[in-house]
C-alpha positions as CSV (number, residue, x, y, z in Angstrom):
1,M,81.0,94.4,41.4
2,L,81.7,91.7,43.8
3,F,84.8,90.3,45.5
4,L,85.6,86.8,46.4
5,A,86.1,87.8,50.0
6,Q,82.5,89.0,50.1
7,L,81.2,85.6,49.0
8,L,83.4,83.2,51.0
9,N,81.8,81.8,54.1
10,R,78.5,83.4,53.2
11,P,75.4,81.2,53.9
12,V,73.7,79.5,51.0
13,F,69.9,79.2,51.1
14,A,67.6,77.0,49.0
15,A,64.5,78.5,47.3
16,D,62.4,77.4,50.2
17,G,64.6,79.3,52.7
18,V,66.5,76.3,54.1
19,N,70.1,77.0,55.0
20,L,72.2,74.5,53.1
21,G,75.7,75.5,54.3
22,W,78.2,78.1,53.2
23,V,80.4,79.1,50.3
24,E,83.8,77.3,50.7
25,D,85.1,78.3,47.2
26,L,84.3,79.2,43.6
27,V,85.4,77.2,40.6
28,L,86.4,78.2,37.1
29,T,86.4,75.9,34.1
30,G,87.8,77.0,30.8
31,L,90.4,79.6,30.1
32,D,88.5,82.5,28.6
33,L,89.9,86.0,28.7
34,F,87.6,86.8,31.6
35,P,86.7,83.2,32.8
36,K,83.3,82.5,34.2
37,V,82.5,80.8,37.5
38,A,81.1,77.4,36.7
39,A,80.3,76.2,40.2
40,L,80.4,77.0,43.9
41,V,81.8,74.7,46.5
42,L,79.1,74.3,49.1
43,A,80.4,73.3,52.6
44,R,78.0,71.5,54.8
45,R,78.2,71.0,58.5
46,G,78.8,67.3,59.2
47,H,78.9,66.4,55.5
48,G,81.4,66.6,52.7
49,A,81.4,69.6,50.3
50,V,79.5,69.4,47.1
51,F,79.7,71.4,43.8
52,L,76.6,73.3,42.7
53,P,76.4,74.7,39.2
54,W,76.5,78.5,39.3
55,E,73.4,78.8,37.2
56,Q,71.4,77.6,40.2
57,V,72.3,80.8,42.1
58,G,69.3,83.2,41.8
59,S,70.5,86.2,43.8
60,I,73.1,87.5,46.2
61,N,72.4,90.0,49.0
62,H,73.7,90.9,52.4
63,A,72.0,87.8,53.9
64,G,73.8,85.3,51.6
65,L,73.3,83.5,48.3
66,H,69.8,82.4,47.3
67,L,69.3,79.4,45.0
68,L,66.6,78.9,42.4
69,A,65.7,75.4,43.6
70,T,64.7,73.7,46.8
71,R,67.0,71.3,48.5
72,E,65.2,68.3,46.9
73,Q,65.5,69.9,43.4
74,L,69.2,70.7,43.6
75,H,71.7,68.7,41.6
76,T,75.5,68.7,41.9
77,S,78.0,69.0,39.1
78,P,81.2,66.9,38.5
79,L,84.5,68.8,37.8
80,D,87.1,68.0,35.2
81,D,90.9,68.1,35.8
82,T,91.2,71.6,34.4
83,A,89.0,73.2,37.1
84,I,90.6,76.1,38.9
85,F,89.5,76.9,42.5
86,L,89.7,80.7,43.2
87,R,90.5,80.4,46.9
88,R,92.7,77.3,46.8
89,D,94.6,77.9,43.5
90,I,94.8,81.7,43.1
91,L,94.2,83.6,46.4
92,D,97.5,84.5,48.1
93,K,99.5,83.2,45.2
94,Q,102.1,84.9,43.2
95,I,101.1,86.2,39.8
96,V,102.8,88.2,37.0
97,D,101.3,91.6,36.1
98,I,102.0,91.4,32.4
99,H,101.2,95.0,31.9
100,G,103.3,96.2,34.9
101,R,106.1,93.6,34.2
102,K,106.2,92.7,37.9
103,V,105.5,89.8,40.3
104,V,102.7,90.5,42.8
105,R,100.5,88.6,45.3
106,V,96.7,88.2,45.0
107,N,94.9,89.6,48.0
108,D,91.4,89.3,46.6
109,L,89.6,88.6,43.3
110,Q,87.1,90.9,41.6
111,L,84.0,89.4,40.1
112,A,81.3,90.8,37.9
113,P,77.8,89.5,37.0
114,I,77.6,89.7,33.2
115,D,74.7,88.3,31.2
116,H,73.5,86.0,34.1
117,E,77.0,84.7,34.6
118,L,79.7,85.6,37.1
119,R,83.0,86.3,35.6
120,L,86.5,86.8,37.0
121,I,87.6,90.3,35.9
122,G,90.5,91.3,38.1
123,A,93.0,90.6,40.8
124,D,93.2,92.9,43.8
125,I,96.9,93.3,44.8
126,G,96.5,96.2,47.2
127,A,95.9,96.7,50.9
128,R,92.1,97.0,50.4
129,G,92.0,93.4,49.4
130,L,93.6,92.3,52.7
131,L,91.4,94.6,54.7
132,R,88.3,93.3,52.9
133,R,89.1,89.8,54.0
134,L,89.4,90.9,57.6
135,N,86.1,92.8,57.4
136,L,88.0,96.0,58.1
137,E,87.9,97.7,54.7
138,G,84.9,99.9,55.5
139,V,86.3,101.1,58.8
140,V,89.8,101.9,57.5
141,Q,88.4,103.5,54.4
142,L,86.2,105.8,56.6
143,L,89.2,106.8,58.7
144,A,91.3,107.4,55.6
145,S,88.6,109.6,54.1
146,A,88.4,111.6,57.3
147,V,92.1,112.5,56.9
148,K,91.6,113.0,53.2
149,S,93.9,110.2,52.3
150,P,91.6,107.5,50.8
151,L,93.1,104.0,50.2
152,P,93.8,103.5,46.5
153,E,92.5,100.5,44.7
154,R,95.1,98.3,43.1
155,I,93.3,96.0,40.7
156,I,94.9,94.3,37.7
157,P,92.5,93.4,34.9
158,W,92.5,89.6,34.5
159,N,93.7,89.8,30.9
160,Y,97.0,91.2,32.3
161,V,97.4,88.3,34.8
162,E,99.5,85.2,34.4
163,G,99.9,82.5,37.1
164,L,103.2,81.3,38.4
165,E,103.1,79.0,41.3
166,M,103.3,75.2,40.9
167,E,100.0,74.7,42.7
168,W,98.2,76.0,39.6
169,P,96.9,73.3,37.3
170,S,99.3,72.4,34.5
171,V,97.0,73.5,31.8
172,R,97.0,77.0,33.3
173,L,100.8,77.0,33.6
174,N,101.2,76.1,29.9
175,V,99.0,79.1,28.9
176,S,100.9,81.3,31.3
177,H,104.3,80.5,30.1
178,R,103.4,80.9,26.4
179,R,102.4,84.5,27.1
180,L,105.4,85.2,29.4
181,R,107.7,84.1,26.6
182,D,106.3,86.9,24.5
183,L,107.7,89.5,26.9
184,P,110.9,91.3,25.9
185,P,114.0,89.6,27.5
186,P,114.7,92.6,29.9
187,D,111.1,92.4,31.2
188,L,111.3,88.6,31.5
189,A,114.6,89.0,33.4
190,D,113.0,91.5,35.8
191,I,110.2,88.9,36.6
192,L,112.7,86.0,37.0
193,A,114.8,88.1,39.4
194,Q,111.7,88.8,41.7
195,L,110.8,85.1,42.0
196,H,111.5,82.7,44.8
197,P,114.2,80.2,43.5
198,V,111.6,77.3,43.4
199,D,109.2,79.4,41.4
200,R,112.0,80.7,39.2
201,Q,113.2,77.1,38.4
202,E,109.6,76.1,37.5
203,M,109.2,79.1,35.2
204,V,112.6,78.5,33.6
205,S,111.6,74.9,32.8
206,H,108.9,76.2,30.6
207,I,111.0,78.7,28.7
208,D,112.7,77.6,25.5
209,D,116.5,77.7,25.2
210,E,116.6,80.5,22.7
211,T,114.4,82.8,24.8
212,L,116.4,81.9,28.0
213,A,119.7,82.7,26.2
214,D,118.4,86.1,25.3
215,T,117.2,86.7,28.9
216,L,120.3,85.6,30.9
217,P,122.5,88.6,30.0
218,H,119.9,90.9,31.6
219,L,120.1,89.1,35.0
220,E,122.4,90.0,37.8
221,D,125.4,87.7,38.1
222,D,124.1,85.8,41.2
223,V,120.7,85.1,39.6
224,Q,122.4,84.0,36.3
225,A,124.5,81.5,38.3
226,A,121.4,80.3,40.2
227,V,119.5,79.7,37.0
228,I,122.3,77.7,35.4
229,L,123.0,75.7,38.5
230,A,119.3,74.7,38.9
231,M,119.1,73.1,35.4
232,T,120.6,69.9,34.1
233,A,124.2,70.2,32.9
234,E,123.1,69.1,29.4
235,R,120.6,72.0,29.1
236,A,123.0,74.5,30.6
237,S,125.7,73.6,28.0
238,D,123.2,74.0,25.2
239,I,122.3,77.5,26.4
240,L,125.9,78.4,26.8
241,E,126.5,77.4,23.2
242,I,123.7,79.8,22.1
243,L,125.1,82.7,24.1
244,P,127.8,84.9,22.5
245,P,131.2,83.7,23.9
246,D,131.7,86.8,26.0
247,E,128.3,86.3,27.7
248,A,129.0,82.6,28.2
249,A,132.3,83.4,29.8
250,D,130.6,85.9,32.1
251,V,128.2,83.2,33.2
252,L,130.8,80.5,33.7
253,G,133.1,83.0,35.6
254,D,130.5,83.1,38.4
255,L,130.5,79.3,38.8
256,S,133.0,77.0,40.6
257,E,136.0,76.0,38.5
258,E,134.9,72.4,38.6
259,R,131.3,73.1,37.4
260,A,132.5,75.5,34.7
261,E,134.9,72.9,33.3
262,H,132.2,70.3,33.3
263,L,129.9,72.5,31.3
264,L,132.7,73.4,28.9
265,H,133.4,69.7,28.4
266,L,129.8,69.2,27.3
267,M,129.8,72.1,24.8
268,E,130.9,71.8,21.2
269,P,134.7,72.0,21.1
270,E,134.8,75.1,18.9
271,D,132.4,77.0,21.1
272,A,134.2,75.8,24.3
273,D,137.6,77.0,22.9
274,D,136.2,80.5,22.2
275,V,134.9,80.7,25.8
276,R,138.1,79.3,27.3
277,E,140.1,81.9,25.5
278,L,138.0,84.7,27.1
279,L,138.1,83.0,30.6
280,R,141.9,83.6,30.6
281,Y,141.3,87.3,31.3
282,D,140.1,89.0,34.5
283,D,136.6,90.3,34.3
284,D,137.7,94.0,34.7
285,T,140.1,94.0,31.8
286,A,139.7,94.6,28.1
287,G,140.1,90.9,27.5
288,G,137.4,90.1,30.0
289,R,135.0,92.4,28.2
290,M,135.8,91.5,24.6
291,T,134.1,89.1,22.3
292,T,135.6,86.7,19.7
293,E,132.6,87.0,17.4
294,Y,133.8,89.8,15.1
295,L,134.2,90.0,11.3
296,A,137.7,90.1,9.8
297,L,138.7,90.3,6.1
298,R,142.1,89.6,4.5
299,E,143.7,92.8,3.2
300,G,144.3,91.2,-0.3
301,M,140.6,90.5,-0.9
302,T,138.6,92.3,-3.5
303,V,135.4,94.0,-2.5
304,A,133.5,91.2,-4.4
305,E,135.3,88.5,-2.4
306,A,134.9,90.4,0.8
307,L,131.1,90.7,0.4
308,A,130.9,87.0,-0.3
309,E,133.0,86.3,2.8
310,L,130.8,88.6,4.9
311,R,127.7,86.7,3.9
312,R,129.4,83.5,5.2
313,Q,130.6,85.1,8.5
314,A,127.7,87.4,9.3
315,P,125.4,84.8,11.0
316,H,128.1,84.2,13.7
317,A,129.0,87.9,14.4
318,E,127.6,90.3,16.9
319,T,127.8,93.2,14.6
320,I,128.5,93.5,10.8
321,Y,128.9,97.3,10.5
322,Y,132.5,97.6,11.6
323,I,134.9,95.1,10.0
324,Y,138.6,94.5,10.8
325,V,141.2,94.1,8.1
326,V,144.0,91.6,8.9
327,D,147.1,90.2,7.2
328,G,148.0,86.5,6.7
329,Q,149.0,86.1,10.3
330,E,145.7,87.8,11.5
331,H,147.5,90.9,12.7
332,L,145.3,94.0,12.6
333,Q,146.0,96.2,9.7
334,G,143.0,98.5,9.7
335,V,139.2,98.8,9.7
336,V,136.6,99.3,7.0
337,S,132.9,100.0,7.3
338,L,130.1,98.0,5.6
339,R,129.0,101.2,3.9
340,D,132.4,101.7,2.3
341,L,132.4,98.1,1.0
342,I,128.9,98.3,-0.5
343,T,129.6,101.6,-2.3
344,A,133.1,100.6,-3.6
345,D,134.0,99.1,-7.0
346,Q,133.8,95.3,-6.9
347,G,137.4,95.0,-8.0
348,T,138.9,97.3,-5.4
349,R,141.2,95.7,-2.8
350,V,140.1,95.8,0.8
351,A,143.4,97.2,1.9
352,A,142.8,100.3,-0.2
353,L,139.6,101.1,1.7
354,A,140.9,100.4,5.2
355,R,141.6,103.1,7.7
356,Q,144.9,102.3,9.4
357,D,144.8,104.8,12.2
358,V,143.1,102.3,14.5
359,I,142.6,103.2,18.2
360,R,143.5,100.1,20.2
361,V,144.1,98.8,23.7
362,L,145.8,95.7,25.1
363,V,143.8,92.8,26.3
364,T,145.3,93.3,29.8
365,D,144.4,97.0,30.0
366,D,142.0,97.8,32.9
367,Q,138.4,98.4,31.8
368,E,138.5,101.9,33.1
369,T,141.4,102.7,30.8
370,V,139.4,101.2,27.9
371,A,136.3,103.2,28.8
372,H,138.4,106.4,28.9
373,R,139.8,105.8,25.4
374,L,136.3,104.9,24.0
375,N,135.0,108.2,25.5
376,H,138.0,110.3,24.4
377,Y,137.9,109.1,20.8
378,H,134.1,108.7,20.6
């Protein structure tokens, strides 16, 4: 195994022993699972750097890199726009450890010669990577072994790595964000929370509205607000429309009154009205915790009519298992379960199935009172 730190600044010799310069960087092209090094950047004293195809490297030892051709026989290689420089574009940058669901920094890069190619196989995120770059790894490791506390290796296999920072080429960012979107919303929220605001904004710009709406409720209030404030008002209002009204109200409650009203104005009127209704209540009350997306059936409906109505309402409800029964003025008369509806005779009236001993609270009750009643009555 090799590490990038062991190759950078090492001398490069032609086949006839002439010292040509030193390794300034290594270049990847292509986006394989474990991408191969396509070229090395050869820095030359008094001259500009050139790109040498990696296949011209014959061997690597403690003295440096030895090429297969003489200086006269060497040829350089052009690079396309998708080229990624290991030192410039990846080293010291933030990455996401997909497996560990966390944001880390690259201290070194692990390389492996495979079938006459050099491939990138891992990112070193531990202290050993930093020490290696300072040429102190061996000394510190020796001291650590003497006190029987060896330095652990912290290397992430490259197939678990995704890039974040804007300096990465756009083609790499596109691949990264496609994979990041596949993470569960709580894990995606953990990653967003760890990022610098600039990096977070860049990442959010590549996440579709539906995924972002699923992720926002898992963020702390201040991060939620920062994400919404960093995007255009039009996109923010679209995402608020996707969120359940209670979640949208929570987000808007952390914004200034002027900003919240502006976003409400851009939302569909029906969605905005639902959110405004919830914003009337303090956060720590039952009203501040409730949702308007529930299922309700008129008490005079038959079971057949009720099931048809549930099919119509269900796409807009947070849960369909617990259904309220109301009168003509929408006053609560009881509750019925979906199980009871499905198993009842089609002609039975909903009122006959409803349980009327409903445990209830006022919208102005403190959330601790609500929590106590929920716990007491299971």
